[in-house]
C-alpha positions in Angstrom: -205.9 35.3 -58.1 -207.5 37.5 -60.7 -205.6 37.8 -64.0 -204.0 41.0 -64.5 -205.4 42.9 -67.4 -203.1 44.1 -70.2 -203.1 47.9 -70.6 -204.1 49.2 -74.1 -203.7 52.2 -76.2 -206.5 54.3 -77.5 -206.7 52.1 -80.6 -207.0 48.9 -78.4 -203.5 47.7 -79.1 -201.8 46.0 -76.2 -199.0 47.9 -74.5 -195.9 45.7 -73.9 -192.6 46.5 -72.3 -189.8 45.5 -74.8 -187.3 42.5 -73.9 -184.8 45.2 -72.9 -186.9 47.1 -70.9 -188.1 50.7 -71.0 -191.4 52.3 -71.7 -194.3 50.1 -72.9 -195.0 50.3 -76.6 -197.9 49.3 -78.7 -197.9 45.6 -80.1 -200.1 44.8 -83.1 -202.9 42.3 -82.2 -202.3 38.7 -83.7 -205.8 38.8 -85.1 -204.9 42.0 -87.2 -201.9 40.3 -88.7 -203.9 37.1 -89.3 -206.6 39.0 -91.2 -204.1 41.2 -93.3 -204.4 38.9 -96.3 -208.0 38.7 -96.3 -210.2 39.9 -99.1 -212.4 42.3 -97.0 -214.9 43.1 -99.6 -217.4 40.5 -98.5 -217.2 41.7 -94.8 -217.6 45.4 -95.7 -220.8 44.4 -97.9 -222.1 42.6 -94.9 -221.5 45.5 -92.6 -223.3 47.8 -95.0 -226.3 45.5 -95.3 -226.5 45.3 -91.4 -226.4 49.0 -91.2 -229.0 49.6 -93.7 -231.3 47.1 -92.0 -230.7 48.6 -88.6 -231.6 52.1 -90.1 -234.8 50.8 -91.5 -236.0 49.6 -88.1 -234.7 52.6 -86.2 -235.6 55.9 -87.8 -234.5 57.6 -84.6 -230.8 56.5 -85.6 -231.3 57.8 -89.0 -232.5 61.2 -87.6 -229.6 61.4 -85.3 -227.0 60.7 -88.3 -228.8 63.5 -90.1 -228.3 65.9 -87.1 -224.6 64.8 -86.6 -223.7 66.0 -90.0 -220.0 66.0 -90.3 -219.2 64.7 -86.9 -217.4 61.5 -88.0 -217.0 59.9 -84.5 -220.7 60.5 -83.8 -221.9 59.1 -87.3 -219.5 56.0 -86.7 -221.0 55.3 -83.3 -224.6 55.7 -84.7 -223.8 53.4 -87.6 -222.5 50.7 -84.9 -225.9 51.0 -83.0 -227.8 50.4 -86.4 -225.7 47.3 -86.9 -226.2 46.1 -83.4 -230.0 46.6 -83.8 -229.8 44.4 -86.9 -228.0 41.7 -84.9 -224.4 42.1 -86.3 -222.9 41.3 -83.0 -225.1 38.4 -82.2 -222.8 35.7 -83.3 -219.9 37.4 -81.7 -221.7 37.8 -78.3 -222.7 34.1 -78.3 -219.0 33.0 -79.1 -217.7 35.2 -76.3 -220.1 33.6 -73.7 -219.3 30.1 -74.8 -215.6 30.8 -74.5 -216.2 32.2 -71.0 -218.2 29.1 -69.9 -215.4 26.8 -71.5 -212.8 28.7 -69.6 -214.6 28.4 -66.1 -215.1 24.7 -66.8 -211.3 24.2 -67.5 -210.5 26.2 -64.5 -212.7 24.2 -62.2 -215.0 27.3 -61.4 -218.8 27.3 -60.9 -220.4 27.8 -64.4 -223.5 29.5 -63.0 -226.6 29.4 -65.1 -226.3 28.4 -68.7 -229.2 29.1 -71.0 -230.8 25.8 -72.0 -230.1 25.9 -75.6 -226.3 26.0 -74.9 -226.0 23.5 -72.2 -225.5 20.7 -74.8 -222.6 22.8 -76.4 -220.7 23.0 -73.1 -221.3 19.3 -72.3 -220.1 18.3 -75.8 -217.0 20.6 -75.2 -216.3 18.8 -71.9 -216.6 15.4 -73.4 -214.5 16.1 -76.5 -211.6 17.9 -74.8 -211.0 15.1 -72.0 -208.1 13.8 -74.1 -206.4 17.2 -73.9 -204.4 18.4 -70.9 -204.4 22.1 -70.4 -201.2 23.6 -69.7 -202.0 27.3 -70.3 -205.4 28.8 -70.4 -205.9 32.2 -72.0 -202.3 33.2 -71.5 -201.3 36.5 -73.0 -198.2 36.1 -75.3 -195.9 38.2 -77.3 -193.8 37.6 -80.4 -191.2 40.3 -80.0 -189.4 39.9 -83.2 -192.4 41.4 -85.0 -193.9 43.3 -82.2 -197.2 41.2 -82.2 -199.4 40.1 -79.2 -202.3 38.2 -78.5 -203.9 35.5 -76.4 -204.2 31.7 -77.7 -207.3 30.0 -75.9 -205.2 27.0 -74.7 -201.8 25.4 -74.9 -202.5 21.7 -74.4 -200.7 18.4 -74.0 -201.8 15.7 -76.3 -200.1 12.2 -76.5 -196.9 13.8 -74.7 -196.7 16.7 -77.1 -197.6 20.4 -76.6 -200.0 22.2 -78.9 -201.6 25.5 -79.5 -205.3 24.8 -79.2 -208.2 27.4 -80.2 -211.9 27.3 -79.7 -213.9 28.3 -82.6 -217.7 28.6 -82.4 -218.5 29.6 -85.9 -217.6 28.3 -89.4 -213.9 27.0 -90.0 -214.3 26.3 -93.9 -212.0 29.3 -94.6 -209.2 28.6 -92.0 -206.3 30.6 -93.6 -206.5 33.4 -91.0 -206.8 30.9 -88.2 -203.7 29.1 -89.3 -201.8 32.3 -89.3 -203.0 33.3 -85.9 -202.2 30.0 -84.3 -198.7 29.9 -86.1 -198.1 33.3 -84.4 -198.9 32.0 -81.0 -196.8 28.9 -81.4 -193.8 31.1 -81.9 -194.7 33.5 -79.2 -193.8 33.6 -75.6 -196.0 34.0 -72.5 -195.9 37.5 -71.2 -196.6 38.4 -67.6 -197.5 42.2 -67.2 -196.8 42.5 -63.7 -193.1 41.9 -64.1 -193.0 42.6 -67.8 -191.3 39.3 -68.1 -191.5 36.5 -70.7 -191.9 32.8 -70.1 -191.9 29.7 -72.3 -194.6 27.3 -73.6 -192.0 24.5 -73.7 -191.2 22.5 -76.9 -194.5 23.3 -78.6 -195.5 21.9 -82.0 -195.0 24.6 -84.7 -196.3 22.4 -87.6 -199.8 21.9 -86.5 -202.3 23.1 -84.0 -205.7 22.0 -82.8 -209.0 23.7 -83.5 -211.8 22.8 -81.0 -214.6 23.3 -83.2 -217.7 24.0 -81.1 -220.5 25.4 -83.4 -222.8 27.5 -81.1 -226.1 25.9 -80.6 -225.5 22.7 -82.3 -224.5 20.5 -79.1 -221.5 19.1 -81.0 -217.8 19.5 -80.8 -214.9 18.1 -82.7 -211.1 18.4 -82.9 -209.4 19.4 -86.1 -205.9 19.6 -87.1 -204.7 22.8 -88.7 -201.3 23.3 -90.6 -199.6 26.2 -89.0 -196.4 25.7 -90.9 -198.4 27.1 -93.9 -199.9 29.6 -91.6 -196.4 30.8 -90.7 -195.7 31.4 -94.4 -198.9 33.6 -94.5 -197.5 35.5 -91.5 -194.3 36.3 -93.1 -196.2 37.4 -96.3 -198.5 39.6 -94.2 -195.5 41.2 -92.5 -194.0 42.0 -96.0 -197.3 43.5 -97.2 -197.6 45.7 -94.1 -193.9 46.9 -94.5 -194.6 47.6 -98.2 -197.8 49.7 -97.2 -195.7 51.7 -94.9 -193.1 52.9 -97.6 -192.9 56.5 -98.3 -191.4 58.5 -101.1 -193.1 56.7 -103.9 -193.8 59.9 -105.8 -191.5 62.7 -106.9 -192.1 66.2 -108.4 -192.7 66.3 -112.1 -189.8 68.6 -113.3 
């Protein structure tokens, strides 16, 4: 049976019915919370470089931006086009595809045609994850206390214990936001949109989780422990920061 898609608002936030019922409300994405403490300067600089490279190769986009003038939505869309031309989405697209192949494999579905350069990745994933017993695969979940929602890649059993497991196809040398994200999932509950009901992972480890590191195109895969107890401390700090940002009335008239 096909998985029921989660409804989202115009900002892409998942709409969740609160535990006590009523109208569905927007929950913050787990990835948004996990990135709250990041220094975004490097990412912003990278995006600017990608946009600049795209504009140098597609003068038609630059012309369209000139014509759009003050239409912010149109200009934003054109900048995204320029970034895509420069290959800004390449790694993300590859990662999404590998995630999909891994999910099909774990669900026992036909894989279809895999490009030759990524066959070794899927084989490495299959071999490395044999010691993990999948209990939940891509199950949407909610942390109602903080109104956060997201989808862990896997909940697995290893040596008789349950762990959150996450597939990463890129670098993991700065794992702080990963630790935060997986800490959220370990404390969340499975959410079933058809009935707006919550389930349970079971007795899941909230001290550590598993990264399934599958760097795209390398034909290698390994399992890495990550400290989500520290990640949870980061989540709590992020919630304090977000609450502080929402404060009003910090200024008064000068009289």
